[in-house]
C-alpha positions as CSV (number, residue, x, y, z in Angstrom):
1,M,-20.3,63.2,35.9
2,T,-18.7,66.5,34.9
3,Q,-20.1,68.9,32.4
4,Q,-17.3,68.0,30.0
5,D,-18.3,64.3,30.3
6,Q,-21.9,65.2,29.5
7,K,-21.0,66.6,26.0
8,L,-22.1,64.1,23.4
9,P,-19.9,63.4,20.4
10,M,-21.1,64.9,17.1
11,L,-21.1,61.5,15.5
12,E,-23.5,60.2,18.1
13,K,-25.8,63.1,17.6
14,I,-25.9,62.6,13.9
15,G,-26.3,58.8,14.4
16,Y,-29.2,59.3,16.7
17,A,-30.8,61.8,14.3
18,C,-30.7,59.2,11.5
19,G,-33.4,57.3,13.3
20,D,-35.9,60.2,12.9
21,G,-34.8,60.6,9.3
22,A,-35.8,56.9,8.9
23,S,-39.2,57.3,10.7
24,N,-40.1,60.4,8.6
25,L,-39.3,58.8,5.3
26,I,-42.4,56.7,6.1
27,W,-44.3,58.9,8.5
28,M,-44.4,61.9,6.1
29,M,-45.9,59.7,3.5
30,F,-48.8,59.3,5.9
31,V,-48.9,63.0,6.7
32,Y,-48.7,64.4,3.2
33,W,-49.7,61.7,0.8
34,Q,-51.8,59.0,2.6
35,L,-55.2,60.6,2.4
36,I,-54.9,61.6,-1.3
37,F,-53.5,58.1,-2.0
38,Y,-56.5,56.4,-0.3
39,T,-59.1,58.7,-2.0
40,D,-57.7,59.3,-5.5
41,V,-55.6,56.1,-6.1
42,F,-56.7,53.3,-3.8
43,G,-60.4,54.2,-4.2
44,L,-61.8,54.7,-0.7
45,T,-64.6,57.2,-0.2
46,A,-63.9,60.2,2.1
47,S,-66.5,59.0,4.6
48,A,-65.1,55.4,4.8
49,L,-61.6,56.9,5.1
50,A,-62.7,59.1,8.1
51,T,-64.1,56.1,9.9
52,M,-61.1,53.9,9.2
53,L,-58.5,56.5,10.3
54,F,-60.4,57.0,13.6
55,V,-60.9,53.2,14.4
56,T,-57.4,52.0,13.5
57,R,-55.6,54.8,15.2
58,I,-57.7,54.9,18.4
59,W,-57.0,51.3,19.4
60,D,-53.4,51.6,18.3
61,M,-52.7,54.5,20.7
62,F,-52.8,52.1,23.6
63,S,-50.2,49.8,22.1
64,D,-47.7,52.6,22.6
65,V,-48.1,52.4,26.4
66,V,-47.7,48.6,26.4
67,I,-44.6,48.8,24.3
68,G,-43.2,51.6,26.5
69,T,-43.6,49.6,29.7
70,I,-42.1,46.5,28.1
71,A,-39.1,48.5,26.9
72,D,-38.6,49.9,30.4
73,R,-38.3,46.3,31.6
74,T,-36.1,45.1,28.8
75,R,-32.5,44.0,29.8
76,T,-30.0,43.3,27.1
77,R,-26.2,43.9,26.5
78,W,-27.3,46.7,24.2
79,G,-29.5,48.5,26.8
80,R,-33.2,48.8,27.1
81,F,-34.2,50.8,24.0
82,R,-31.5,50.4,21.4
83,P,-32.2,46.7,20.6
84,Y,-35.7,47.5,19.3
85,L,-34.1,49.5,16.5
86,L,-32.4,46.3,15.4
87,W,-35.4,44.0,15.9
88,M,-38.1,46.1,14.3
89,A,-36.3,47.9,11.4
90,L,-37.1,45.2,8.8
91,P,-40.7,44.6,9.8
92,F,-41.2,48.3,9.6
93,G,-39.9,48.4,6.1
94,I,-41.9,45.5,4.8
95,I,-45.3,46.6,6.2
96,S,-44.7,50.1,5.0
97,V,-44.7,48.8,1.4
98,A,-47.8,46.7,2.1
99,T,-49.7,49.7,3.3
100,F,-49.2,51.6,0.1
101,T,-50.0,48.6,-2.1
102,T,-53.3,48.6,-4.0
103,P,-54.7,45.0,-4.3
104,S,-56.9,43.8,-7.1
105,F,-59.9,43.4,-4.8
106,G,-63.5,44.7,-4.9
107,A,-64.6,47.7,-2.8
108,S,-65.2,45.6,0.4
109,G,-61.9,43.7,0.0
110,K,-59.9,46.8,-0.5
111,L,-61.5,48.4,2.7
112,I,-60.6,45.3,4.7
113,Y,-57.1,45.2,3.3
114,A,-56.7,48.9,4.2
115,Y,-57.9,48.3,7.8
116,V,-55.5,45.4,8.3
117,T,-52.3,46.9,6.7
118,L,-52.8,50.3,8.4
119,S,-53.3,48.6,11.8
120,M,-50.2,46.5,11.3
121,M,-48.3,49.6,10.2
122,M,-49.2,51.6,13.3
123,L,-48.2,48.6,15.5
124,V,-44.7,48.2,14.0
125,Y,-44.3,52.0,13.9
126,S,-44.9,52.0,17.7
127,G,-42.5,49.0,18.1
128,V,-39.6,51.0,16.7
129,N,-40.5,54.6,17.4
130,V,-41.4,54.4,21.1
131,P,-38.0,52.9,22.0
132,Y,-36.3,55.3,19.6
133,S,-37.9,58.3,21.3
134,S,-37.2,56.9,24.7
135,L,-33.5,56.6,23.8
136,M,-33.1,60.3,23.9
137,G,-34.0,60.4,27.6
138,V,-31.1,58.0,28.5
139,I,-28.3,59.1,26.1
140,S,-27.5,62.2,28.3
141,P,-28.6,63.5,31.7
142,D,-27.9,67.1,30.6
143,S,-31.0,69.2,29.5
144,Q,-29.0,71.5,27.1
145,E,-27.4,68.4,25.5
146,R,-30.9,67.0,25.1
147,T,-32.1,70.2,23.4
148,S,-29.1,69.9,21.1
149,L,-29.8,66.3,20.4
150,S,-33.5,67.0,19.8
151,S,-32.5,69.8,17.4
152,W,-30.4,67.4,15.4
153,R,-33.1,64.8,15.6
154,F,-35.8,67.0,14.2
155,T,-33.5,68.5,11.6
156,F,-33.1,65.0,10.2
157,A,-36.8,64.5,10.6
158,F,-37.5,67.5,8.4
159,L,-34.8,66.4,5.9
160,G,-36.6,63.0,5.6
161,G,-39.9,64.8,5.1
162,L,-38.3,67.1,2.5
163,V,-37.2,64.0,0.5
164,V,-40.7,62.6,0.7
165,Q,-42.4,65.9,-0.2
166,F,-40.2,66.7,-3.2
167,S,-39.6,63.2,-4.6
168,T,-42.9,61.4,-4.1
169,P,-44.9,62.8,-7.1
170,R,-41.9,62.6,-9.3
171,L,-41.0,59.0,-8.3
172,V,-44.6,57.9,-8.6
173,A,-44.7,59.2,-12.2
174,F,-41.2,57.7,-12.9
175,F,-42.0,54.2,-11.5
176,G,-45.7,54.1,-12.5
177,K,-45.5,55.3,-16.0
178,G,-49.2,56.3,-15.7
179,N,-50.0,53.6,-13.2
180,Q,-50.2,55.6,-9.9
181,A,-50.9,52.4,-7.8
182,L,-47.7,50.8,-9.0
183,G,-45.8,54.1,-8.7
184,F,-46.8,54.6,-5.0
185,Q,-45.9,51.0,-4.2
186,L,-42.4,51.2,-5.7
187,T,-41.8,54.7,-4.3
188,I,-42.5,53.5,-0.7
189,A,-40.2,50.5,-1.3
190,V,-37.3,52.9,-2.0
191,Y,-38.0,54.8,1.2
192,A,-38.4,51.6,3.2
193,V,-34.9,50.3,2.2
194,A,-33.4,53.7,3.2
195,A,-35.3,53.7,6.5
196,V,-34.1,50.2,7.5
197,A,-30.5,51.3,6.8
198,L,-30.8,54.5,8.9
199,F,-32.4,52.7,11.9
200,L,-29.4,50.3,11.9
201,A,-27.1,53.3,11.8
202,T,-28.8,54.7,14.9
203,F,-28.5,51.3,16.7
204,L,-24.7,51.1,15.9
205,S,-23.8,54.7,16.8
206,T,-25.6,55.4,20.1
207,R,-25.1,54.5,23.8
208,E,-27.4,54.5,26.8
209,R,-25.8,56.4,29.8
210,V,-28.7,57.2,32.2
211,R,-29.6,54.4,34.5
212,P,-32.3,54.2,37.2
213,V,-30.9,55.0,40.7
214,V,-31.4,51.4,41.7
215,E,-32.7,48.3,39.9
216,Q,-36.2,49.4,40.6
217,K,-39.1,46.9,40.9
218,T,-42.5,48.4,40.4
219,S,-45.8,47.4,38.9
220,R,-47.3,48.8,35.7
221,A,-50.2,50.1,37.7
222,R,-47.8,52.0,40.0
223,D,-46.0,53.4,36.9
224,M,-49.4,54.6,35.5
225,R,-50.3,56.3,38.7
226,D,-46.9,58.1,38.7
227,L,-47.5,59.1,35.1
228,F,-50.9,60.8,35.7
229,A,-49.6,62.5,38.8
230,N,-46.8,64.1,36.7
231,T,-48.3,67.5,36.0
232,P,-45.5,68.7,33.6
233,W,-46.0,65.6,31.5
234,L,-49.8,66.1,31.4
235,V,-49.4,69.6,30.1
236,L,-46.9,68.6,27.4
237,C,-49.0,65.6,26.5
238,S,-51.9,68.0,25.8
239,L,-49.7,70.3,23.8
240,G,-48.4,67.3,21.8
241,I,-52.0,66.4,20.8
242,L,-52.6,70.0,19.6
243,S,-49.3,70.2,17.7
244,V,-49.7,67.0,15.7
245,F,-53.4,67.9,15.1
246,F,-52.5,71.1,13.2
247,V,-49.5,69.6,11.4
248,C,-51.6,66.7,10.2
249,I,-54.5,68.8,9.0
250,R,-52.4,71.2,7.1
251,G,-50.1,68.6,5.8
252,A,-52.9,66.5,4.3
253,A,-54.7,69.6,3.0
254,I,-51.7,70.8,0.9
255,G,-52.1,68.1,-1.8
256,Y,-55.8,68.7,-2.1
257,Y,-55.4,72.5,-2.1
258,F,-52.9,72.6,-5.1
259,K,-54.6,69.8,-7.0
260,Y,-58.1,71.3,-6.9
261,Y,-57.5,75.0,-6.1
262,G,-54.7,75.4,-8.6
263,G,-51.2,74.4,-9.4
264,G,-51.2,70.6,-9.4
265,L,-49.3,68.0,-7.3
266,D,-45.8,69.0,-8.5
267,A,-46.6,72.6,-7.3
268,A,-47.8,71.1,-4.0
269,A,-44.5,69.2,-3.7
270,T,-42.5,72.4,-4.3
271,F,-44.5,74.3,-1.8
272,M,-43.9,71.5,0.8
273,V,-40.2,71.4,0.1
274,V,-39.7,75.2,0.5
275,G,-41.6,75.1,3.8
276,S,-39.6,72.1,5.0
277,V,-36.3,73.9,4.3
278,M,-37.5,76.8,6.5
279,S,-38.5,74.3,9.2
280,V,-35.1,72.7,9.1
281,I,-33.4,76.1,9.5
282,G,-35.7,77.0,12.4
283,T,-35.2,73.6,14.1
284,F,-31.4,73.7,13.8
285,L,-31.2,77.3,15.1
286,I,-33.5,76.9,18.1
287,Q,-30.7,75.3,20.2
288,Y,-28.9,78.7,20.0
289,V,-32.0,80.6,21.0
290,T,-33.2,78.7,24.0
291,P,-30.2,79.5,26.2
292,F,-31.4,83.2,26.1
293,T,-35.2,82.7,26.1
294,G,-35.8,79.4,27.7
295,R,-37.7,76.6,26.0
296,K,-41.1,77.5,27.4
297,N,-41.0,81.2,26.3
298,A,-39.7,80.2,22.9
299,F,-42.5,77.8,22.3
300,I,-45.2,80.3,23.3
301,G,-43.8,83.0,21.0
302,L,-43.4,80.7,18.0
303,M,-46.9,79.3,18.2
304,L,-48.6,82.7,18.5
305,L,-46.7,84.0,15.5
306,A,-47.6,80.9,13.5
307,T,-51.3,81.5,14.3
308,V,-51.1,84.9,12.8
309,A,-49.5,83.6,9.6
310,L,-52.2,80.9,9.2
311,V,-55.1,83.2,9.7
312,L,-53.7,85.6,7.1
313,S,-53.2,82.8,4.6
314,Y,-56.9,82.0,4.6
315,W,-57.6,85.3,2.7
316,V,-55.1,84.5,-0.1
317,G,-56.7,84.1,-3.5
318,P,-55.9,81.5,-6.2
319,N,-53.8,84.1,-8.1
320,Q,-51.7,85.2,-5.0
321,L,-49.3,82.3,-4.9
322,A,-46.3,84.5,-3.9
323,L,-48.2,85.8,-0.8
324,L,-49.2,82.3,0.1
325,Y,-45.5,81.4,0.1
326,V,-44.6,84.3,2.4
327,Y,-47.2,83.2,5.0
328,N,-46.1,79.6,4.6
329,L,-42.4,80.6,5.2
330,I,-43.4,82.4,8.4
331,Y,-45.5,79.5,9.6
332,C,-42.8,76.9,8.9
333,V,-40.0,78.8,10.6
334,M,-42.2,79.3,13.6
335,T,-43.5,75.7,13.9
336,G,-40.4,73.8,12.8
337,P,-38.6,74.0,16.2
338,T,-41.7,73.3,18.3
339,S,-41.5,69.5,18.0
340,A,-37.8,69.6,19.0
341,L,-38.7,71.7,22.0
342,L,-41.5,69.5,23.2
343,W,-39.5,66.2,22.9
344,A,-36.5,67.7,24.8
345,M,-38.9,68.8,27.5
346,F,-40.5,65.4,27.7
347,A,-37.1,64.1,28.9
348,D,-37.3,66.7,31.7
349,T,-40.6,65.3,32.8
350,A,-38.9,61.9,33.1
351,D,-36.4,63.5,35.4
352,Y,-39.2,65.2,37.3
353,S,-41.0,61.9,37.9
354,E,-37.8,60.2,39.1
355,W,-37.0,63.2,41.4
356,K,-40.5,63.1,42.8
357,T,-41.1,59.3,43.1
358,G,-37.6,57.8,43.2
359,R,-38.5,55.6,40.1
360,R,-37.6,56.3,36.5
361,A,-39.9,55.1,33.7
362,T,-38.4,56.7,30.6
363,G,-40.1,54.3,28.2
364,L,-43.5,54.9,29.6
365,I,-43.0,58.7,29.6
366,Y,-42.1,58.6,25.9
367,S,-44.6,56.0,24.8
368,A,-47.5,57.8,26.5
369,S,-46.2,61.0,24.8
370,G,-46.2,59.1,21.5
371,M,-49.8,58.1,22.3
372,S,-50.7,61.7,22.6
373,N,-49.1,62.3,19.2
374,K,-51.2,59.5,17.7
375,L,-54.3,61.0,19.2
376,G,-53.5,64.3,17.5
377,W,-52.8,62.5,14.2
378,T,-56.1,60.5,14.6
379,L,-58.1,63.6,15.2
380,G,-56.4,65.6,12.5
381,G,-56.7,62.9,9.8
382,S,-60.3,62.2,10.7
383,V,-61.1,65.9,10.6
384,V,-59.7,66.3,7.1
385,A,-61.6,63.3,5.8
386,L,-64.8,64.3,7.5
387,V,-64.6,67.9,6.2
388,L,-64.0,66.6,2.7
389,A,-67.1,64.3,3.0
390,L,-69.3,67.0,4.5
391,T,-68.4,69.5,1.7
392,G,-69.1,67.1,-1.1
393,F,-65.6,66.1,-2.1
394,K,-65.4,63.9,-5.2
395,P,-61.9,62.6,-6.3
396,N,-60.4,63.5,-9.6
397,V,-63.1,66.0,-10.7
398,A,-63.6,69.8,-10.4
399,Q,-64.8,70.7,-6.9
400,T,-67.8,72.7,-6.0
401,A,-67.5,76.1,-4.3
402,E,-68.4,74.5,-1.0
403,G,-65.8,71.8,-1.6
404,L,-63.1,74.4,-2.3
405,H,-64.0,76.4,0.8
406,G,-63.7,73.3,2.9
407,I,-60.2,72.7,1.5
408,R,-59.2,76.3,2.3
409,V,-60.5,76.0,5.9
410,L,-58.3,72.8,6.3
411,M,-55.3,74.7,4.9
412,A,-55.5,77.7,7.2
413,L,-58.2,78.2,9.9
414,A,-58.4,74.6,11.3
415,P,-54.7,74.3,12.0
416,A,-54.7,77.9,13.4
417,V,-57.0,76.7,16.2
418,G,-54.3,74.1,17.1
419,T,-51.4,76.5,17.1
420,L,-53.3,79.1,19.2
421,L,-54.4,76.6,21.8
422,A,-50.9,75.1,22.0
423,G,-49.2,78.5,22.5
424,L,-51.7,79.5,25.2
425,G,-51.5,76.1,26.8
426,M,-47.7,76.3,27.4
427,F,-48.4,79.0,30.0
428,L,-49.6,76.1,32.2
429,Y,-46.3,74.2,32.1
430,P,-44.9,74.5,35.6
431,L,-41.1,73.8,35.0
432,N,-38.6,76.4,33.9
433,E,-34.8,76.3,33.2
434,E,-33.9,77.0,36.9
435,S,-36.2,74.3,38.3
436,T,-35.0,71.8,35.7
437,K,-31.4,72.4,36.5
438,K,-32.1,72.0,40.3
439,I,-33.9,68.6,39.7
440,Q,-31.0,67.3,37.5
441,A,-28.4,68.3,40.0
442,E,-30.2,66.5,42.8
443,L,-30.7,63.4,40.6
444,A,-26.9,63.4,39.8
445,A,-26.1,63.5,43.5
446,R,-28.4,60.6,44.2
447,R,-26.8,58.5,41.4
448,V,-23.3,59.2,42.9
449,N,-24.5,58.0,46.3
């Protein structure tokens, strides 16, 4: 395959990116609004919420690996990963609505309902998102095209998040007319319809081009041994946990910060939107930066600068909103591109595994990577709920000084720990641009032979 042949059509890049726009219309509801929905609307206590988030998400992480290994062994006329976008789009939309529905049950019944619907939501999310993420590893064999594809993907992801951030409190008020439970249910229904349509657009507009060298036959146990012998993947997996950890903590804290520290939920939505715009800009531009810096060095620099911005934001007072915006803009420009960088580099680890072992397990690589993301999300969400419980949080009333301090820590210092460790951890990643190109060239020669 020539370099010219490896260039992806712009329409296909946009079509692929629609899939993450779909995911984030729902995923960002969980990042930014789920916790405050469960405590202030649904009626769960912070302590019960902390336990539920941990329990439901821990067991669900392992479903990612199962789905990844199944997808690797799927054979259809549409490919291995694309058909799951067709099969799982509608269940994804339906269960999304169920998760943000408040039933007329007592406290115990509501808790059981929340456990069941959240568990189902995580399962269908894995069913569509693991194959979707894996698809990027087989659309093109070229690392720079993958970086470009990943940049488009996460640009659409941030756009989906931007819609959720800006529109959610306004749609809840519009649909609910004072009934927040109804407002959340109808709002998520609008997002779910759009998500189903976008997943179908991705299915129709993409192709799978990268095939294993031969029709490999290998056991799941062998695949798992190969995975945990893949040092580059292990490093990226750890960084993925840290990255989602800080995003989840800060994302969930924003609503609480503005509602109880000052400004209200509409102000929180505006704050989120401005940050997301900067994240979109940073994510889109990173594809033009990495040819000069390399992805590894870019990631390190971005994370360390984000850490500085977060630490400084801790000292912002309630009357210094403009300064808080400045630090948030720096944070968002720096952290926006990091997800795109990580997921493009995960494709390189799939190449590395094939180069080293002679077998390719793209679905397993991405599903296990998604599992690391869920672990970061599990830890982040549980930390937020736990800190709220320990600092005496009570919904819909003025918070104590201790409660407000806990919210401030969640907004700044706790995510700063994640960004700092992620930046330093990237020094351990053993691949660079030169070694990646060498691996891809050798794999291309094997496929010709």
